[in-house]
DOMI-911788 format. One record per residue (C-alpha): residue in three letters; x, y, z. Coordinates in nm, 4 decimals, padded with zeros to 6 digits, m for minus. Each point is the difference from the previous one (the first is absolute). Example, Ala and Ser with C-alpha at 12.3 -4.5 7.8 and 13.67 -1.06 7.14 Angstrom:
<sites>
SITE/ala/01.2300/m00.4500/00.7800
SITE/ser/00.1370/00.3440/m00.0660
</sites>
This chain:
<sites>
SITE/unk/00.0000/00.0000/00.0000
SITE/unk/00.1267/00.3453/m00.0854
SITE/unk/m00.0112/00.2049/00.3206
SITE/unk/00.2013/00.3032/m00.1098
SITE/unk/m00.0027/00.1775/m00.3399
SITE/unk/00.2434/00.2803/m00.0752
SITE/unk/m00.0109/00.2289/m00.3051
SITE/unk/00.2821/00.2313/m00.1077
SITE/unk/m00.0836/00.3115/m00.2028
SITE/unk/00.2743/00.1842/m00.1920
SITE/unk/m00.0408/00.3424/m00.1629
SITE/unk/00.2558/00.1543/m00.2356
SITE/unk/00.0170/00.3678/m00.0910
SITE/unk/00.1810/00.1710/m00.2899
SITE/unk/m00.0457/00.1813/m00.3350
SITE/unk/00.1599/00.2661/m00.2240
SITE/unk/m00.0465/00.3584/m00.1128
SITE/unk/m00.0248/00.1203/m00.3610
SITE/unk/00.0356/00.3730/m00.0551
SITE/unk/m00.1592/00.1811/m00.2955
SITE/unk/00.1249/00.3265/m00.1452
SITE/unk/m00.3120/00.1953/m00.0685
SITE/unk/00.1761/00.2520/m00.2227
SITE/unk/00.1407/m00.2591/m00.2338
SITE/unk/m00.2576/m00.2593/00.0847
SITE/unk/00.2666/m00.2675/00.0450
SITE/unk/00.0122/m00.2765/00.2656
SITE/unk/00.3254/m00.0558/00.1699
SITE/unk/00.1487/m00.3296/00.1102
SITE/unk/m00.1608/m00.1633/00.3068
SITE/unk/00.1703/00.0432/00.3342
SITE/unk/m00.0718/m00.3030/00.2310
SITE/unk/m00.0803/00.0330/00.3745
SITE/unk/00.1728/m00.2046/00.2679
SITE/unk/m00.1848/m00.3320/00.0651
SITE/unk/m00.1803/m00.0593/00.3397
SITE/unk/m00.1071/m00.3322/00.1551
SITE/unk/m00.2258/m00.0700/00.3010
SITE/unk/m00.1526/m00.3259/00.1350
SITE/unk/m00.2277/m00.1219/00.2808
SITE/unk/m00.0783/m00.3432/00.1428
SITE/unk/m00.3498/m00.0786/00.1340
SITE/unk/m00.0778/m00.3276/00.1836
SITE/unk/m00.3448/m00.1479/00.0726
SITE/unk/m00.0580/m00.2596/00.2741
SITE/unk/m00.2585/m00.2737/m00.0556
SITE/unk/m00.1863/m00.1111/00.3147
SITE/unk/m00.3156/m00.2083/m00.0261
SITE/unk/00.0257/m00.1669/00.3444
SITE/unk/m00.2347/00.1308/00.2738
SITE/unk/00.1208/00.0664/00.3549
SITE/unk/00.0330/m00.3003/00.2313
SITE/unk/m00.0231/m00.0490/00.3743
SITE/unk/00.2757/m00.1804/00.1875
SITE/unk/m00.2455/m00.2579/00.1378
SITE/unk/m00.0503/m00.1362/m00.3522
SITE/unk/00.3670/m00.0904/m00.0346
SITE/unk/00.0082/m00.1249/00.3582
SITE/unk/00.2586/00.2530/00.1117
SITE/unk/m00.2292/00.1452/00.2693
SITE/unk/m00.2972/m00.0962/00.2142
SITE/unk/m00.1797/00.3349/m00.0042
SITE/unk/m00.3248/00.0653/m00.1835
SITE/unk/m00.0314/00.1978/m00.3236
SITE/unk/m00.2685/00.2109/00.1718
SITE/unk/m00.0137/00.0057/00.3783
SITE/unk/m00.2985/00.1404/00.1930
SITE/unk/00.0510/00.0708/00.3690
SITE/unk/m00.3316/m00.1771/00.0752
SITE/unk/m00.2055/m00.1944/m00.2517
SITE/unk/m00.2936/m00.0320/00.2421
SITE/unk/m00.0621/00.3149/00.1959
SITE/unk/m00.2442/00.2283/00.1774
SITE/unk/00.2011/00.3126/m00.0882
SITE/unk/m00.0166/00.2294/m00.3054
SITE/unk/00.3682/00.0989/m00.0200
SITE/unk/00.2431/m00.2550/m00.1425
SITE/unk/00.3618/00.0021/m00.1112
SITE/unk/00.1004/m00.2030/m00.3034
SITE/unk/00.3601/m00.0737/m00.0985
SITE/unk/00.1422/m00.1437/m00.3203
SITE/unk/00.3747/m00.0454/00.0373
SITE/unk/00.2068/m00.2705/m00.1712
SITE/unk/m00.0860/00.0852/m00.3608
SITE/unk/00.2630/00.0099/m00.2745
SITE/unk/00.0159/00.0244/m00.3780
SITE/unk/00.1523/m00.3205/m00.1385
SITE/unk/00.2654/00.0040/m00.2728
SITE/unk/m00.1505/m00.1178/m00.3294
SITE/unk/00.1255/m00.3333/m00.1266
SITE/unk/00.3395/00.0374/m00.1662
SITE/unk/00.0462/00.3555/00.1204
SITE/unk/00.2271/00.1781/00.2445
SITE/unk/m00.0916/00.1876/00.3175
SITE/unk/m00.0141/00.3248/m00.1911
SITE/unk/m00.2810/m00.1311/m00.2184
SITE/unk/m00.2500/m00.0175/00.2897
SITE/unk/m00.1981/00.3216/00.0046
SITE/unk/m00.0447/00.0012/00.3824
SITE/unk/m00.3105/00.0532/00.2179
SITE/unk/m00.1644/00.3354/m00.0601
SITE/unk/m00.3205/00.0173/00.2078
SITE/unk/m00.2589/m00.1801/00.2132
SITE/unk/m00.3778/00.0485/m00.0091
SITE/unk/m00.2709/m00.1320/00.2352
SITE/unk/m00.3612/m00.0328/m00.1068
SITE/unk/m00.2750/m00.0928/00.2483
SITE/unk/m00.3299/m00.1544/m00.1169
SITE/unk/m00.2871/m00.1624/00.1847
SITE/unk/m00.0692/m00.3720/m00.0209
SITE/unk/m00.3725/m00.0289/m00.0695
SITE/unk/m00.1678/m00.2624/00.2248
SITE/unk/m00.2124/m00.2670/m00.1622
SITE/unk/m00.1354/m00.3458/00.0773
SITE/unk/00.2683/m00.1556/m00.2177
SITE/unk/00.3490/00.0993/m00.1089
SITE/unk/00.0592/00.3720/00.0423
SITE/unk/00.1172/00.2525/m00.2581
SITE/unk/00.2101/00.3103/00.0474
SITE/unk/m00.1779/00.3215/m00.0999
SITE/unk/00.2489/00.1848/m00.2221
SITE/unk/m00.2596/00.2521/m00.1195
SITE/unk/00.0839/00.2340/00.2890
SITE/unk/00.3284/00.0390/00.1817
SITE/unk/m00.0470/00.0423/00.3741
SITE/unk/00.3528/00.1379/00.0152
SITE/unk/00.2929/00.0449/m00.2415
SITE/unk/00.3514/00.1057/00.1019
SITE/unk/00.3515/m00.0096/m00.1524
SITE/unk/00.3593/00.0619/00.1055
SITE/unk/00.3267/00.0080/m00.1923
SITE/unk/00.2847/m00.2374/00.0731
SITE/unk/00.1708/m00.0347/00.2475
SITE/unk/m00.3018/00.0718/00.2266
SITE/unk/m00.1602/m00.3308/00.1009
SITE/unk/m00.2732/00.0953/00.2483
SITE/unk/m00.3471/00.1526/m00.0068
SITE/unk/m00.2651/00.0746/00.2641
SITE/unk/m00.3601/m00.0707/m00.0954
SITE/unk/m00.3051/00.1552/00.1654
SITE/unk/m00.2968/m00.2218/m00.0782
SITE/unk/m00.3126/00.1431/00.1583
SITE/unk/m00.3041/m00.2247/m00.0008
SITE/unk/m00.3593/m00.0202/00.1190
SITE/unk/m00.0272/m00.3807/00.0213
SITE/unk/00.2313/m00.3015/m00.0141
SITE/unk/00.1834/00.0002/m00.3331
SITE/unk/00.2451/m00.2221/m00.1818
SITE/unk/00.2526/00.1902/m00.2102
SITE/unk/00.2313/m00.1092/m00.2791
SITE/unk/00.3366/00.1823/00.0033
SITE/unk/00.1769/m00.0193/m00.3362
SITE/unk/00.3652/00.1022/m00.0221
SITE/unk/00.1433/00.0989/m00.3410
SITE/unk/00.3805/00.0118/m00.0217
SITE/unk/00.1315/00.1744/m00.3141
SITE/unk/00.3515/00.0194/m00.1393
SITE/unk/00.1414/00.2783/m00.2183
SITE/unk/m00.0871/m00.1970/m00.3147
SITE/unk/m00.3682/m00.0033/00.1066
SITE/unk/m00.0029/m00.3729/00.0811
SITE/unk/m00.2485/m00.0620/00.2830
SITE/unk/m00.0356/m00.2803/00.2527
SITE/unk/m00.3141/m00.0200/00.2140
SITE/unk/m00.0787/m00.1719/00.3276
SITE/unk/m00.2960/00.0170/00.2349
SITE/unk/m00.1008/m00.0618/00.3577
SITE/unk/m00.3328/00.0208/00.1829
SITE/unk/m00.0903/00.2090/00.3031
SITE/unk/m00.3096/m00.0444/00.2189
SITE/unk/m00.1095/00.2948/00.2150
SITE/unk/m00.2826/m00.0606/00.2477
SITE/unk/m00.0706/00.1977/00.3151
SITE/unk/m00.3738/m00.0564/00.0311
SITE/unk/m00.1034/m00.3655/m00.0301
SITE/unk/m00.0589/m00.2260/00.3019
SITE/unk/m00.0733/m00.3623/00.0828
SITE/unk/m00.3563/m00.0760/00.1099
SITE/unk/m00.1941/m00.3077/00.1130
SITE/unk/m00.2512/m00.1490/m00.2407
SITE/unk/m00.2787/m00.1127/00.2322
SITE/unk/m00.1728/m00.1791/m00.2871
SITE/unk/00.2783/m00.2589/00.0167
SITE/unk/00.1126/m00.2129/00.2925
SITE/unk/00.3140/m00.0524/00.2037
SITE/unk/m00.0336/m00.3253/00.1923
SITE/unk/00.1595/m00.3286/00.1020
SITE/unk/m00.0988/m00.2483/m00.2672
SITE/unk/00.0969/m00.2940/00.2221
SITE/unk/m00.2363/00.1064/00.2794
SITE/unk/m00.3566/m00.1221/00.0290
SITE/unk/m00.2635/00.2000/m00.1933
SITE/unk/m00.2488/m00.0787/00.2792
SITE/unk/00.2148/00.2111/00.2343
SITE/unk/00.0302/00.2880/m00.2443
SITE/unk/00.3502/m00.1292/m00.0819
SITE/unk/00.1367/00.0737/00.3456
SITE/unk/00.0434/m00.3558/00.1388
SITE/unk/00.2150/m00.2641/m00.1667
SITE/unk/m00.0927/m00.3554/00.0977
SITE/unk/00.3212/m00.1728/m00.1054
SITE/unk/00.3729/00.0299/00.0549
SITE/unk/00.0913/00.0352/m00.3653
SITE/unk/00.1485/00.3123/m00.1594
SITE/unk/m00.1783/00.3319/00.0408
SITE/unk/m00.0861/00.1795/m00.3235
SITE/unk/m00.1115/00.3604/m00.0461
SITE/unk/m00.1552/00.1527/m00.3106
SITE/unk/m00.0589/00.3692/m00.0805
SITE/unk/m00.0795/m00.0009/m00.3731
SITE/unk/m00.0640/00.3599/m00.1146
SITE/unk/m00.0589/00.1045/00.3616
SITE/unk/00.2749/00.2649/m00.0137
SITE/unk/00.0222/00.2457/m00.2889
SITE/unk/00.1411/00.3342/m00.1008
SITE/unk/m00.3188/00.1322/m00.1544
SITE/unk/00.1786/00.2247/m00.2504
SITE/unk/00.2049/m00.2838/m00.1498
SITE/unk/m00.2991/m00.2303/m00.0012
SITE/unk/m00.1664/00.2396/m00.2458
SITE/unk/00.3152/00.1368/m00.1688
SITE/unk/00.2289/m00.2927/m00.0711
SITE/unk/00.3155/00.2075/m00.0276
SITE/unk/00.2262/m00.2948/00.0753
SITE/unk/m00.0805/m00.1916/m00.3189
SITE/unk/00.2627/m00.0460/m00.2696
SITE/unk/00.0956/00.2794/m00.2426
SITE/unk/00.0250/m00.0329/m00.3767
SITE/unk/00.3512/00.0032/m00.1540
SITE/unk/00.1421/00.3143/m00.1557
SITE/unk/m00.1959/00.0521/m00.3209
SITE/unk/00.3169/00.0652/m00.2029
SITE/unk/00.1790/m00.3034/00.1391
SITE/unk/00.2998/00.2137/00.0979
SITE/unk/m00.0135/m00.0690/00.3739
SITE/unk/00.1080/m00.3557/00.0812
SITE/unk/00.2355/m00.1873/00.2303
SITE/unk/00.1717/00.2114/00.2664
SITE/unk/m00.1789/00.3081/m00.1316
SITE/unk/m00.3419/m00.1452/00.0895
SITE/unk/m00.1359/m00.0384/00.3536
SITE/unk/00.0108/m00.3797/00.0162
SITE/unk/00.0993/m00.0440/00.3654
SITE/unk/m00.0345/00.1644/00.3384
SITE/unk/m00.3044/00.1990/00.1029
SITE/unk/m00.2770/00.0683/m00.2544
SITE/unk/00.1327/m00.2245/m00.2792
SITE/unk/m00.1529/00.0302/m00.3444
SITE/unk/m00.1536/m00.3461/00.0420
SITE/unk/m00.2139/00.1202/00.2910
SITE/unk/00.0101/m00.0420/00.3784
SITE/unk/m00.1790/m00.2989/00.1578
SITE/unk/m00.2608/00.1329/00.2403
SITE/unk/m00.3448/m00.0475/00.1497
SITE/unk/m00.1890/00.3285/m00.0373
SITE/unk/00.3236/00.1927/00.0534
SITE/unk/00.1245/m00.2246/00.2837
SITE/unk/00.3419/m00.1515/m00.0677
SITE/unk/00.0508/m00.2130/00.3113
SITE/unk/m00.1599/m00.1198/00.3235
SITE/unk/00.1767/m00.0302/00.3344
SITE/unk/m00.1259/m00.2384/00.2678
SITE/unk/00.0741/m00.0522/00.3696
SITE/unk/m00.1658/m00.2116/00.2679
SITE/unk/m00.0024/m00.0758/00.3696
SITE/unk/m00.1127/m00.2958/00.2092
SITE/unk/m00.2335/00.0758/00.2896
SITE/unk/00.1487/00.2871/00.2027
SITE/unk/00.3477/m00.0278/m00.1453
SITE/unk/00.1858/00.2506/m00.2137
SITE/unk/m00.0565/00.0479/m00.3699
SITE/unk/00.2492/m00.1654/m00.2289
SITE/unk/00.2199/00.2126/m00.2284
SITE/unk/m00.1783/00.0946/m00.3203
SITE/unk/00.0569/m00.2264/m00.2963
SITE/unk/m00.0926/00.0585/m00.3627
SITE/unk/m00.2839/m00.2145/m00.1314
SITE/unk/00.1281/m00.2189/m00.2863
SITE/unk/m00.1920/m00.0013/m00.3291
SITE/unk/m00.1795/00.3117/00.1193
SITE/unk/m00.2390/00.0140/m00.2951
SITE/unk/m00.1718/m00.3152/00.1277
SITE/unk/m00.0980/00.1981/00.3134
SITE/unk/00.0184/m00.3013/00.2284
SITE/unk/00.2314/m00.1116/00.2782
SITE/unk/00.0289/m00.3482/00.1489
SITE/unk/00.2265/m00.1245/00.2766
SITE/unk/00.0181/m00.3047/00.2259
SITE/unk/00.0306/00.1131/00.3619
SITE/unk/m00.0526/m00.3308/00.1887
SITE/unk/m00.2679/00.1580/00.2225
SITE/unk/m00.1713/m00.1366/00.3106
SITE/unk/m00.3632/00.0174/00.0984
SITE/unk/m00.0693/00.3321/00.1642
SITE/unk/00.2677/00.1874/m00.1961
SITE/unk/m00.0830/00.3350/m00.1574
SITE/unk/00.1994/00.1282/m00.2968
SITE/unk/m00.0189/00.3678/m00.0867
SITE/unk/00.1102/00.0980/m00.3507
SITE/unk/00.0704/00.3473/m00.1400
SITE/unk/00.0081/00.0540/m00.3765
SITE/unk/00.1640/00.3215/m00.1204
SITE/unk/m00.0271/00.0825/m00.3721
SITE/unk/00.2488/00.2438/m00.1569
SITE/unk/m00.0809/00.1768/m00.3266
SITE/unk/00.2287/00.1290/m00.2745
SITE/unk/00.0656/00.3352/00.1721
SITE/unk/00.0417/m00.1433/00.3508
SITE/unk/m00.3490/00.0598/00.1389
SITE/unk/m00.0998/m00.2622/00.2535
SITE/unk/m00.2793/m00.1108/00.2309
SITE/unk/m00.0512/m00.3054/00.2203
SITE/unk/m00.2808/m00.2316/00.0996
SITE/unk/m00.0025/m00.2890/00.2476
SITE/unk/m00.1845/m00.3281/00.0398
SITE/unk/00.0003/m00.2493/00.2880
SITE/unk/m00.0325/m00.3764/m00.0427
SITE/unk/m00.0851/m00.2182/00.3005
SITE/unk/00.0862/m00.3688/00.0157
SITE/unk/m00.2303/m00.2719/00.1386
SITE/unk/m00.0057/m00.3542/m00.1373
SITE/unk/m00.1561/m00.1690/00.3083
SITE/unk/m00.3694/m00.0880/00.0324
SITE/unk/m00.2189/00.1616/00.2680
SITE/unk/m00.0697/m00.1837/00.3256
SITE/unk/m00.3610/m00.1214/00.0462
SITE/unk/m00.1325/m00.1638/00.3169
SITE/unk/m00.2990/m00.0581/00.2290
SITE/unk/m00.2817/00.0166/m00.2514
SITE/unk/m00.3292/m00.0143/00.1912
SITE/unk/m00.3627/00.1111/m00.0134
SITE/unk/m00.1753/00.1823/00.2815
SITE/unk/m00.3673/00.0384/00.0749
SITE/unk/m00.0443/00.3593/00.1089
SITE/unk/m00.3060/m00.0801/00.2115
SITE/unk/00.1588/m00.2477/00.2402
SITE/unk/00.3707/00.0493/m00.0690
SITE/unk/00.0504/m00.3629/m00.0999
SITE/unk/00.2717/m00.1254/m00.2310
SITE/unk/m00.0753/m00.2487/m00.2750
SITE/unk/00.2074/m00.1982/m00.2410
SITE/unk/m00.3168/m00.0592/m00.1977
SITE/unk/m00.3582/00.1238/00.0143
SITE/unk/m00.2988/m00.2302/m00.0191
SITE/unk/m00.2852/00.2414/00.0589
SITE/unk/m00.1264/00.3349/m00.1100
SITE/unk/00.1287/00.2730/00.2206
SITE/unk/00.0462/00.3668/00.0454
SITE/unk/00.2824/00.1660/m00.1913
SITE/unk/00.3254/m00.1820/00.0588
SITE/unk/00.3538/00.1265/00.0463
SITE/unk/00.2920/m00.1517/m00.1884
SITE/unk/00.3004/00.0211/00.2313
SITE/unk/00.3473/m00.0534/m00.1441
SITE/unk/00.3504/00.0835/00.1152
SITE/unk/00.2356/00.0970/m00.2802
SITE/unk/00.3150/00.2057/m00.0360
SITE/unk/00.3025/00.0480/m00.2177
SITE/unk/00.3367/00.0933/00.1465
SITE/unk/00.1157/00.1952/m00.3059
SITE/unk/m00.2690/00.1493/m00.2194
SITE/unk/m00.3044/m00.0212/00.2263
SITE/unk/m00.3542/m00.1113/m00.0881
SITE/unk/m00.1915/00.2114/m00.2490
SITE/unk/m00.3056/m00.2175/m00.0735
SITE/unk/m00.1782/m00.3226/00.0885
SITE/unk/m00.2047/m00.2182/m00.2297
SITE/unk/m00.2653/m00.2384/00.1219
SITE/unk/m00.2388/m00.2396/m00.1641
SITE/unk/m00.3517/m00.0469/00.1323
SITE/unk/m00.1530/m00.3223/m00.1186
SITE/unk/m00.2137/m00.3007/00.0814
SITE/unk/00.0605/m00.3696/00.0355
SITE/unk/m00.2677/m00.2734/m00.0232
SITE/unk/m00.0201/m00.3240/00.2009
SITE/unk/00.1638/m00.1732/m00.2938
SITE/unk/00.2971/00.2394/00.0346
SITE/unk/m00.0783/00.1783/m00.3260
SITE/unk/00.1170/00.3579/00.0267
SITE/unk/m00.0845/00.3176/m00.1831
SITE/unk/00.1123/00.3617/00.0340
SITE/unk/m00.2698/00.2474/00.0818
SITE/unk/00.2116/00.3135/00.0227
SITE/unk/00.3635/00.1025/m00.0217
SITE/unk/00.1038/00.3234/00.1642
SITE/unk/00.3078/00.2063/00.0767
SITE/unk/00.0562/00.1933/00.3166
SITE/unk/00.2194/00.3122/00.0110
SITE/unk/00.2176/00.0186/00.3094
SITE/unk/00.0934/00.3392/00.1377
SITE/unk/00.2624/m00.1203/00.2492
SITE/unk/00.2895/m00.2283/m00.0768
SITE/unk/00.1878/m00.2534/00.2125
SITE/unk/m00.2938/m00.0391/00.2371
SITE/unk/m00.3018/m00.2249/00.0367
SITE/unk/m00.2588/00.0701/m00.2662
SITE/unk/m00.3699/m00.0499/00.0646
SITE/unk/m00.2422/m00.0208/m00.2868
SITE/unk/m00.3746/00.0306/00.0573
SITE/unk/m00.2725/m00.0999/m00.2356
SITE/unk/m00.3805/m00.0255/00.0361
SITE/unk/m00.0673/m00.3412/m00.1454
SITE/unk/m00.1221/m00.3383/00.1237
SITE/unk/00.1823/m00.3276/m00.0239
SITE/unk/m00.2435/m00.2579/m00.1295
SITE/unk/00.0378/m00.3683/00.0615
SITE/unk/m00.2119/m00.2004/m00.2421
</sites>
């Protein structure tokens, strides 16, 4: 490849003078002038290679465009772009590189959508430029709601070759995490009959909070989806935001939440250190604790969203795998205070007397069956009822106004 073209121009000067006698009208012999010679050499450099950042060649670990904070609640941000150079064209010498001339930053909004986002280049939010060797700019990005910005850096050499790179900046100082009461946060391994508060086995304890926590803004405006590639195909590799915060492929999240932290305590003990919930998008947590009957486990779930907002909610799971104690079932005649194991006559209303308790979860209800039995021992249920018990771990007495019939 020709990288340098030089042209040499040479100009010669000279001539002669012929005099004419106007009286005789005769021309005399020519008298020559002294000859002059002048030359000039002009060289043109050929440079068709755009600027390059040192991270591309692997000679540095810095970024082509560095933002002090990619996720922020502030409007003022400093961006730096050091480490750029103008490579020597293939086959050329150092002198053939035209050198870095200027840097320009253009800021555009990323338009939220339900799918892959696009950058709105129709209007520049901000546009600034500096000449080399300056490599820093301060941006003031005022906003009225959470916004995702695309910052495009254009590095130009003296031959007007341009290399672009881009990074994304999220500014949010207004959104919050809220509880979605239409969804549930509960222990899936606990009994539904106890409103998921008592677990009747010693297996692992599992919690579920699907869509219970949400940053309402990001639930409606899915800013963390992926972003379409540069429409000119000029921004690839190290010049594209393919790693770190806010990558072009999108940020995994649940309504703006990027992780859940969990801690727990047993009975009146201390809470464990917080640990990050694995596979957070499943919104479940299971762990085997080897519990004992009577244990109470208190769990705290703390979601954290993309800008660091947080909230916490707790649930308690009680353990009881043992059956209640039931004893001394008898029937009393209220009129004469007699006890019966069976009734063979019509009587006034009877009292069913039973002693029952549970050492761990208490008694919440009793169920009895009122029936009849014939002389041939055929049985049949007449009525099945449940009794609600107000007190637990004490004798429960259930009254009913019915007659036992012996046929």
